[in-house]
C-alpha positions as a printed Julia matrix, in Angstrom:
77×3 Matrix{Float64}:
  0.0    0.0    0.0
  2.76   2.46   0.9
  4.25   2.09  -2.57
  1.04   2.88  -4.4
 -0.48   5.38  -1.97
  2.32   6.96   0.1
  0.0    9.73   1.31
 -2.08   7.1    3.14
  0.89   5.49   4.88
  2.23   8.74   6.33
  0.12  10.13   9.18
  1.55  13.62   8.64
  0.51  13.69   5.0
 -3.11  12.74   5.65
 -3.61  14.83   8.8
 -4.78  18.4    8.65
 -3.77  19.04  12.24
 -0.13  17.95  12.22
  0.98  21.14  10.5
 -1.04  23.25  12.96
  0.58  21.51  15.93
  4.06  21.43  14.39
  4.19  25.24  14.58
  4.44  24.77  18.37
  7.11  22.04  18.26
  9.76  24.24  19.92
  7.36  24.79  22.84
  6.17  21.18  23.09
  9.54  19.48  23.44
 10.7   21.24  26.64
  7.19  21.15  28.12
  7.05  17.35  27.82
 10.03  16.98  30.15
  8.03  18.21  33.14
  4.35  17.94  32.14
  1.92  15.3   30.95
  0.71  15.36  27.36
 -2.72  16.51  28.52
 -1.21  19.43  30.44
  0.93  20.46  27.47
 -2.16  20.4   25.24
 -4.16  22.48  27.71
 -1.39  25.06  28.12
 -0.92  25.4   24.37
 -4.66  25.77  23.94
 -5.05  28.34  26.71
 -1.83  30.32  26.29
 -1.13  30.07  22.56
 -4.52  29.45  20.95
 -3.89  25.91  19.71
 -7.15  24.85  18.09
 -6.88  21.07  17.83
 -8.42  18.33  19.93
 -6.58  16.24  22.48
 -6.79  13.11  20.31
 -5.04  14.84  17.41
 -2.48  16.25  19.82
 -1.82  12.79  21.26
 -1.33  11.37  17.75
  1.16  14.12  16.96
  3.11  13.64  20.19
  3.2    9.84  19.75
  4.48  10.29  16.22
  7.09  12.95  16.98
  8.07  12.28  20.61
  7.36   8.58  21.15
  9.56   8.13  24.21
  8.01  11.05  26.09
  4.53   9.53  25.86
  5.7    6.42  27.71
  6.05   8.51  30.89
  2.28   8.96  31.02
  1.52   5.25  31.11
  0.53   3.73  34.42
  2.97   1.26  35.93
  1.23  -1.74  37.45
  3.26  -3.51  40.11
């Protein structure tokens, strides 16, 4: 599929929100070191007018900063 329809295989190419979020990349990266993804989304929304939903934001963060999203997972002992 990726050979015939590369735009379907790449999440960035088929998403209208990735480019909107990517404008804030320089803010997102340092914020993820001390905040959860939900908090980063809320701060960008409130302080910088980011107009995308949390699900789209999560998809962007997972795609661009995969290792940072692992911090938010619950550890079951």
